[in-house]
C-alpha positions in Angstrom: 86.1 222.5 -275.9 87.5 224.5 -273.1 87.6 223.4 -269.5 85.4 225.1 -266.9 88.6 225.8 -264.9 91.5 225.9 -267.4 94.1 226.0 -264.6 92.9 222.5 -263.5 92.8 220.9 -266.9 95.7 218.6 -266.3 93.9 217.2 -263.2 90.9 216.1 -265.3 92.8 214.9 -268.4 91.7 211.4 -269.2 89.1 211.3 -266.4 86.0 209.5 -267.5 82.4 209.7 -266.3 80.8 206.7 -264.7 79.0 204.5 -267.2 75.2 205.0 -267.5 73.2 202.3 -269.0 70.9 202.9 -272.0 67.3 203.9 -271.4 64.9 201.0 -271.3 62.4 200.3 -274.1 59.1 202.2 -274.0 56.3 200.5 -272.2 53.6 202.9 -273.4 51.7 202.5 -276.6 49.8 204.8 -278.9 46.4 205.7 -277.5 43.6 203.7 -279.2 41.1 206.5 -279.2 40.8 210.3 -278.9 41.3 210.2 -275.2 43.9 208.0 -273.5 42.8 205.5 -270.9 44.1 205.5 -267.4 46.4 202.6 -268.2 47.8 204.4 -271.3 48.4 207.5 -269.2 50.0 205.5 -266.4 52.3 203.7 -268.8 53.4 207.0 -270.4 54.0 208.5 -266.9 56.2 205.5 -266.0 58.2 206.0 -269.2 58.7 209.8 -268.5 59.8 209.0 -264.9 62.3 206.4 -266.1 63.8 208.9 -268.6 63.9 211.6 -265.9 65.9 209.3 -263.7 68.2 208.5 -266.6 68.8 212.1 -267.4 69.6 212.9 -263.8 72.1 210.0 -263.7 73.8 211.3 -266.9 74.1 214.8 -265.4 75.5 213.4 -262.2 78.1 211.5 -264.1 79.1 214.6 -266.1 79.4 216.6 -262.9 81.5 213.9 -261.2 83.9 213.8 -264.2 84.2 217.6 -264.1 82.7 218.1 -267.5 79.9 220.3 -266.3 79.8 222.6 -263.2 78.3 221.1 -260.1 
């Protein structure tokens, strides 16, 4: 895999991204009926928001390590 800036490869050699913890377990459950309840919808929305935060943290770590462009 090539560097984004090959002339600066030595500067990043061995540089690691900050650790990001694993995503938490799901809090939502399968809907009981044809239409999800408000509680089921809210639980799913909470899970999606948590995953969105985790993905953004991973992207930030990769940018800080110089693996992807800022």
